[in-house]
N, C-alpha and C positions, 0 to 999 in steps of 0.2 A: 610333066610329073605324073607318075602312075598313082592309082588309088592307094597302093600300099605305102609309097613314099610320101604321100600328102597327109597321112595321118600323123598327128602330133604324138611324140613320145618323149619322155624325160631324157635329158642328157646324162650319160653315164660318166663316171670319173675317168674312164679310159678315153672317152670322146673329149672331155675337157683337157686332158693331158695332150691329146693329139692336136686339138685346136691351138693350144699354146705353142706347141712345137711348130705348127704350120705358120702361125703368125710370126714367129721368130725367123722362119725361112722366107716368107713371102710378104711380110708386112700386112697391110690391110687389103690385099687383093682377094676380096671375098669370093669372087667367081672362081678363081683358081683354088682357093682353100676348100670351097664347098665340093669340088670334084674329088677331093681326098676323104670326104666324110659322107659315106653313103646315107641317103635319106635326109640330108641336110641341104637346104638351099642357101643362097647368099645372104638373105635377110636373117635367117635363123642363126647363121654363123656370126654375123655382125651383132645381133641382139645378145647372143650368149657371151661374146667377148665383152660387151658393155656391162652385162650383169656381173661377170667375173671381176671386172675392174672395180665396180661399185662395192662388191662384197669384200674385195681385198682392202679397199680404202676405209672400211668401217669396222675396225676392231672395237669391241665393246669396252675393253678396259681402259681406264683413264689413269695415267701415271701422274705423279705429283708435278712433273715437268709439263705435261699436257695442261693441267689445271693452272699452273703458273703462267704459261703462254696465253691461255684463254683469258685470265684476269688482266694480264698486261695489255692485250690488244682490245679487249672490251673497253677498258679505261681510255686507251688511245683514241678509239673510234666512237666514243659515246656521243659526241656532238652530232653525228649524222646517223642516228639510230635506224633510219629507214633501210640503210644498206649495211648496218653494222655487222650483222651475222655473216654476210658474204665476205666482207672485208676481214673479219676475224678468222673465218675458216681458211682463208688463203694463207694465213700465218700459223695455223695449228695443223701440223701434218696428219694426214689420214683421217681427218674429221670433216663431215659435211656441215653446212651452216645450221641445219636442223639439230644435229648432235651438239653443236656448240651452244645454241640457244637453250636447248633442254638441259644440258649440264650446268650452264650458268644459273638457270632457275633453281636447280637442285642445290648447288653449293651456296646459293644466296637466298635460300628460303627463309632465313632469319630476318629478312627485310633490308639487307644491305643494298645500296644503290650501285650502279655500274661504275661510279666514279670513286668508290672507296677502295 
């Protein structure tokens, strides 16, 4: 890699679009994908893909349906609270376990327990 290509630079929206297109074509063949993105190596392509997946999964808005699912699955899994948030998040689409726990604490800030 040359000095010019080894310098880090932000991903452009055009590169993101191109990356998504290349993933549709080649799957996760990062070496092949990186050859179509000048200045990007296999690791940076993989890392960017993972970042975009996480960002896509984390919409900030909570619908009433999201909150109802959260309440339902916290109640269901409350006996095993050490893993409750991971179990709950598997059942609440597009939410991480951290988002579920944080939202639960917000909507139950009046002192309600997980089993109510």
